[in-house]
Every structure is written in structure tokens, then in C-alpha cells.
C-alpha positions in Angstrom: 119.9 129.3 121.6 118.2 126.7 119.4 120.2 125.0 116.7 119.7 126.5 113.3 117.6 124.2 111.1 116.6 124.6 107.5 114.3 123.1 104.8 116.7 120.1 104.3 116.2 119.3 108.0 112.5 119.7 107.8 112.3 117.4 104.7 114.4 114.7 106.5 112.2 114.9 109.6 109.0 114.6 107.5 110.5 111.7 105.5 111.1 109.9 108.8 107.5 110.6 109.8 106.0 109.3 106.6 108.4 106.3 106.6 107.0 105.3 110.0 103.4 106.0 108.8 103.9 103.8 105.7 105.2 100.9 107.8 102.3 101.2 110.2 99.9 101.2 107.3 101.5 98.0 106.0 100.5 96.3 109.2 97.0 97.7 109.3 96.0 97.0 105.7 95.8 93.1 106.0 93.6 93.5 109.1 91.4 95.9 107.3 91.1 93.5 104.3 90.2 90.7 106.6 87.5 92.8 108.3 86.0 94.2 105.1 82.8 92.6 104.0 82.7 94.0 100.4 84.7 92.1 97.9 85.7 95.4 96.2 86.9 97.0 99.4 88.8 93.8 100.4 90.5 93.9 97.0 91.3 97.6 97.2 93.0 97.1 100.6 95.0 94.1 99.3 96.1 96.0 96.2 97.1 99.0 98.3 99.2 96.8 100.5 101.3 95.9 97.6 101.6 99.6 96.6 102.5 100.5 100.1 105.4 98.1 100.0 106.6 100.0 96.9 106.1 103.3 98.8 108.4 102.0 101.6 111.1 101.0 99.0 110.8 104.4 97.3 111.3 106.2 100.6 114.4 104.1 101.3 115.7 105.2 97.9 114.9 108.8 98.8 116.9 108.5 102.0 119.8 107.2 100.0 119.5 110.1 97.5 119.7 112.7 100.3 122.6 110.8 102.0 120.7 110.2 105.3 119.9 107.0 107.1 116.4 105.5 106.6 115.0 106.1 110.1 111.5 106.2 111.5 110.0 108.9 113.7 106.8 108.1 115.5 103.9 109.7 113.7 101.2 110.2 116.3 98.8 111.4 113.6 98.8 108.0 111.8 98.7 106.1 115.1 95.5 108.0 115.9 93.9 107.3 112.6 94.8 103.6 112.8 93.4 103.5 116.4 90.1 105.0 115.1 90.1 102.2 112.5 90.5 99.6 115.2 87.6 101.1 117.1 85.4 100.9 114.0 86.3 97.3 113.4 85.4 96.5 117.0 82.3 98.7 117.4 80.7 97.9 113.9 81.8 94.3 113.4 79.1 92.3 111.6 77.0 95.4 110.8 76.1 96.9 107.5 78.0 100.1 108.4 81.4 98.3 109.0 82.7 98.8 105.4 81.6 102.5 105.4 83.6 103.0 108.6 86.6 101.1 107.3 86.6 103.0 104.0 86.3 106.4 105.8 89.3 105.4 108.0 91.3 104.4 104.9 90.5 107.7 103.2 91.7 109.6 106.3 95.0 107.7 105.9 95.1 108.6 102.2 94.4 112.3 102.8 97.1 112.4 105.4 99.6 110.8 103.0 98.5 113.1 100.1 99.1 116.1 102.3 102.6 114.9 103.4 103.7 113.8 99.9 102.5 117.0 98.4 104.4 119.1 100.9 107.6 117.0 100.5 107.5 117.3 96.7 107.3 121.1 97.0 110.2 121.2 99.5 112.3 118.8 97.4 111.7 120.9 94.3 112.7 124.1 96.1 115.9 122.4 97.3 116.7 121.3 93.7 116.2 117.6 94.6 114.5 116.8 91.4 115.0 113.0 91.6 113.6 113.0 95.1 110.6 115.0 94.0 110.0 112.6 91.1 110.0 109.6 93.4 107.7 111.3 95.8 105.4 112.3 93.0 105.1 108.7 91.9 103.8 107.8 95.3 101.5 110.8 95.5 99.9 109.8 92.2 99.3 106.3 93.6 97.8 107.7 96.8 95.5 109.9 94.9 94.4 107.0 92.7 93.7 104.9 95.8 91.7 107.7 97.2 89.6 108.0 94.0 89.0 104.3 94.0 87.8 104.3 97.6 85.4 107.2 96.7 84.0 105.1 93.8 83.6 102.1 96.1 81.9 104.2 98.8 79.5 105.8 96.3 78.7 102.7 94.3 78.4 100.1 97.0 79.4 100.6 100.6 77.5 103.8 101.6 74.3 102.4 100.2 74.7 99.2 102.1 75.4 101.1 105.3 72.3 103.3 104.9 
């Protein structure tokens, strides 16, 4: 019979997943910034790299709060999104559509993170882990702000240049 698992276990497994994802994103963002042609997009990627470092540190604090080791669990979803981004960088290098492709990939990452953080906040709240929920909510706010900024850049500059 399978070992009984509960919401605490699910929260921990998801934390390990997003911890892996954030670290992968940290390695992808500088490459995306280098590849971007738009100064605004380049800057957005560089800014978000700094924020992502903070997200990693916050997750490490969350692991401490729940009394579990800060471990990574391979997140195949983020690996797939990052791989798609690499393909865009290769297939559209030097074209007017490159930045639109990079931005779309970045928003796919943001939407994944927004989904994960929102879910973990709900679980932490249900488990009475208010400090954990607050830390995760700070990151969620930053992810949503980044997503909004990327939408503004897409609509104001990048999509028009790609057309």
C-alpha cells in the first residue's frame, strides 16, 4: 500500500520543483538578455535576474520555516519551456521576430511560476503557515509585475517590430 501523504508533503514537493525552476531560470535569463535586441527587453531580463536571485533566497527561507532541507526536484515543465526558448534563439537569431519569441518564452515561464506560487500560497494558508504564505506572496507579486511589464514591452515595441 502507498505511503500516506498529505498537503504538507505536496507543498514540500512543489517547493522543491519551483526551487529547481528558479535556479534554471537564473541560468537562462543572462542568455536571453544577451540575445535580446530591444533595449527594454534586455533590461527587463536583467532586472528579473536580480529578482530571481531574491526568489531563490526566499525559497531557502521557506524551507527553513517548514523545517525541511532546501532541495531541488527536476522540473520537466521548466526544462521544456527553456528548451523552447533556446530553439527560438537559434531559429530566429538576427530576425525582427527574435524578441517577440524571447518575450513569449519569458511569459510562459512567468505564467508557470504564477500558477505554482498561487497554488503554494493557498496550501500554506490552509496549513496555517502564514509566514510561508507571506513570503510566497511577495514572490508572486513580483512575478505578476514582471508579466505585466513583458506585456507592455510586447504591445509597445516588440510585436510591432516582429510584424
